[in-house]
C-alpha positions as CSV (number, residue, x, y, z in Angstrom):
1,X,33.9,-4.1,-5.0
2,X,30.4,-2.9,-4.1
3,X,27.2,-4.8,-4.2
4,X,24.8,-4.1,-7.1
5,X,21.7,-2.4,-5.9
6,X,18.3,-3.4,-7.2
7,X,15.9,-0.6,-8.0
8,X,13.1,-0.3,-5.5
9,X,9.6,-1.2,-6.6
10,X,6.7,1.2,-6.1
11,X,5.0,-1.3,-3.8
12,X,7.9,-2.0,-1.5
13,X,8.9,1.7,-1.3
14,X,5.3,2.5,-0.2
15,X,5.4,-0.4,2.3
16,X,8.6,0.9,3.8
17,X,7.2,4.5,4.1
18,X,4.2,3.2,5.9
19,X,6.4,1.2,8.2
20,X,8.4,4.3,8.9
21,X,5.2,6.0,10.0
22,X,4.4,3.1,12.4
23,X,1.9,1.3,10.0
24,X,3.2,-2.2,9.6
25,X,1.3,-3.9,6.9
26,X,1.3,-7.6,5.9
27,X,1.9,-8.6,2.3
28,X,-0.8,-10.8,0.8
29,X,-1.0,-12.5,-2.6
30,X,-3.5,-14.4,-4.6
31,X,-1.0,-17.3,-4.7
32,X,-0.5,-17.5,-8.4
33,X,3.0,-17.3,-9.9
34,X,2.2,-14.2,-11.9
35,X,-0.6,-13.1,-9.6
36,X,-1.5,-10.0,-7.7
37,X,0.2,-8.7,-4.5
38,X,-1.3,-6.2,-2.1
39,X,-0.8,-5.1,1.5
40,X,-3.2,-5.4,4.5
41,X,-3.5,-3.6,7.8
42,X,-5.9,-4.6,10.6
43,X,-7.0,-1.9,13.0
44,X,-7.8,-2.4,16.7
45,X,-11.5,-2.1,16.2
46,X,-11.4,-5.1,13.7
47,X,-11.8,-3.0,10.6
48,X,-9.1,-3.5,8.0
49,X,-7.5,-1.9,5.0
50,X,-6.0,-3.3,1.9
51,X,-4.0,-1.3,-0.7
52,X,-2.1,-2.0,-3.9
53,X,0.1,-0.4,-6.5
54,X,-0.8,-0.1,-10.2
55,X,1.6,0.4,-13.0
56,X,1.4,2.5,-16.1
57,X,1.1,-0.7,-18.1
58,X,-2.1,-1.6,-16.3
59,X,-0.7,-4.2,-14.0
60,X,-3.0,-4.5,-11.0
61,X,-1.7,-4.9,-7.5
62,X,1.8,-5.2,-8.8
63,X,4.7,-5.7,-6.4
64,X,7.3,-5.7,-9.2
65,X,7.1,-2.5,-11.2
66,X,9.6,0.3,-10.6
67,X,8.7,3.7,-9.2
68,X,9.2,5.1,-12.7
69,X,6.2,3.0,-13.9
70,X,3.9,4.2,-11.2
71,X,0.3,5.0,-12.2
72,X,-1.7,5.1,-8.9
73,X,-2.3,3.5,-5.6
74,X,-5.7,2.4,-4.3
75,X,-7.0,1.4,-0.9
76,X,-10.1,-0.1,0.6
77,X,-11.1,0.4,4.2
78,X,-13.7,-2.2,5.3
79,X,-15.8,-1.9,8.5
80,X,-18.9,-3.6,9.8
81,X,-20.9,-0.7,8.5
82,X,-19.4,0.3,5.1
83,X,-16.5,0.1,2.7
84,X,-14.5,3.1,1.7
85,X,-12.4,3.2,-1.4
86,X,-9.7,5.8,-2.0
87,X,-7.7,6.3,-5.2
88,X,-4.3,8.1,-5.0
89,X,-3.7,9.1,-8.6
90,X,-1.9,12.4,-9.0
91,X,0.7,10.6,-11.2
92,X,3.4,11.7,-8.8
93,X,4.7,8.7,-6.8
94,X,6.0,10.7,-3.8
95,X,2.8,12.7,-3.5
96,X,0.6,9.6,-3.9
97,X,2.5,7.7,-1.2
98,X,2.5,10.7,1.1
99,X,-1.3,10.9,0.7
100,X,-1.7,7.1,1.3
101,X,0.4,7.3,4.5
102,X,-1.5,10.3,5.7
103,X,-4.9,8.7,5.1
104,X,-3.9,5.4,6.7
105,X,-2.4,7.2,9.7
106,X,-5.6,9.1,10.1
107,X,-7.6,5.9,10.0
108,X,-5.3,4.3,12.6
109,X,-5.8,7.3,14.8
110,X,-9.6,6.9,14.5
111,X,-9.9,3.1,14.5
112,X,-6.9,2.2,16.8
113,X,-3.6,0.6,16.1
114,X,-3.3,-3.1,16.8
115,X,-1.1,-4.4,19.5
116,X,2.2,-5.3,18.0
């Protein structure tokens, strides 16, 4: 007998792909039972980034919707000087995650990776 597999969520799949690229984010939530969940990454220069997954039903910062319900990913990079917002919304989950990983990796190269 084999164990039943649970379909991966868009959020957790993106989180795993970032981890595979050496970007280890923390999971944050607003603390409500049906609240929002997002990921955060803190760079060596004290700037930080948050990102979340949005479903095609309009759920914001959802950690529960399957990849098939992917709408877009969004990310905010906050520094002492400015905030940058980036929307990954091609509608293709794999492409959006690849673009998110590439952007955060570039930021890590520019702002430094934290000591692990």
